C-alpha angles and dihedrals in degrees: 000000000000120000130224126193117206130159095344096314129110110215123193116198145167115247114186136152134014135260133051113004126256114186111202120204116196132217128246124291097021116058126210095316082085088083101051093110094044092047089054090054098044104034092082087065107021141037101247116209115184116173127195104240122229112315098010125110111336094332113120115267119236104269093223098221087129135000116287119249132206088255091055092051093047094054090080092054090046092052091053093044085056088069095057135083114239143286094055129198118210130199121189137178127197107316090006087053088056090050089047092055092055092042092052089047093053094046095044113179091007086081110070100179136019129191119189129185108197098322113215115225104135093183088071089074095059092037089059097036095248086158102179095047091042092056092048094052092044088057090051089048092052089055089051092054093046095051095037091054088050091045086231094156096164096055090046095050088052093051093052094043093053095042097051099032104032135272112304095023093116093057090047090060120100112250090249092052090050091051091051090050090051093050090052094048103089097069089052091069091062093045089059091050089053097045102041107066107103111268134166128221088247084080088067099049093117089075110112098157123125097255136205118188116197128188137168123254089230100045123134119272095249093055089049091050091049091054091047090054091051092046093049090051095044105032092170089067115102121233125208124182122212110217116235094003129126132192094301090056097132087060102036097034099029093144100062093032091055093044090059091047093051091047091048088055093046098254110129126318135279104279096210138003107271 
C-alpha cells in the first residue's frame, strides 16, 4: 500500500480505481481490509481511497502522551481526502463512521455524499440526555479504561465481541480470528477516549452532504440511540435498516449493505429489499 506522511503521521492506504473519489473509513479491530469487497464493486466507477486509521496497518499509532480527540482521529481521513479531486464521497462504519462525521463537517460542501453504518460517537448520548443509553455506554467505557490500563487485550477483545455481536460470540470465533482481534485491540482504547466526551450534534452542523444512515435491525440499543440522535438533528438524512444485521453489518451482511451504497452513489439498484 502507498504511504503518506502528514503532520508527523505516516498513513498507509489503498488507492484503487479511477473517477470521482470515495474515501472509506473502517471500523475498529479490522483495518481497511474491511472494504476489499466494496472496493472491488466500486473501483470500476470510482477512485477508492481507504486509509488505515491510527494504529492500524502501517499507519502511525497514537503516541499516548495525552488522550486522543475526534480532531486527532480525523486528521488521517483529512490527509487522504487531500489526495482526491472534489467533490468527495465518504463511507464510514462504526468508529470510522464517527470519523466520517467529523471529516464531513470539516470539509463542508467539498463532501457531496456521505454513507454511515452505525457511526460510533458515544458522547452524543450524554450530549443529548439519552440517559439510559449514556449510562450503558459509560459502563462499557469504564471497562475499556480498566483493561487498557492493565494492557489486558484479550479480555477487552472478548468484551467487545460479545457486546456488539451477542453473548457467546467470542468463544464461537476460530482461534486465529481471536488472535487477530487481540492484536487489533490497542488502538480501540484511544478511539473510546476520543469518542466519549459529551458532544451535541450542533458540533456537526457543517455537514451539507447528501447522507444515508444504515443500521442493523438487531443492533445493540446504544447504537440505535446514536443513530436516532443524528436523525433527529438532521431530519433530511435517509435511514435504511438492514434486516437481521447487527453492528458488524458491513462484514456479516456485506451484500445488502454494499447494494445500498452502490445505489446511493448511482451505480446499479438495490437487488432486494433489506
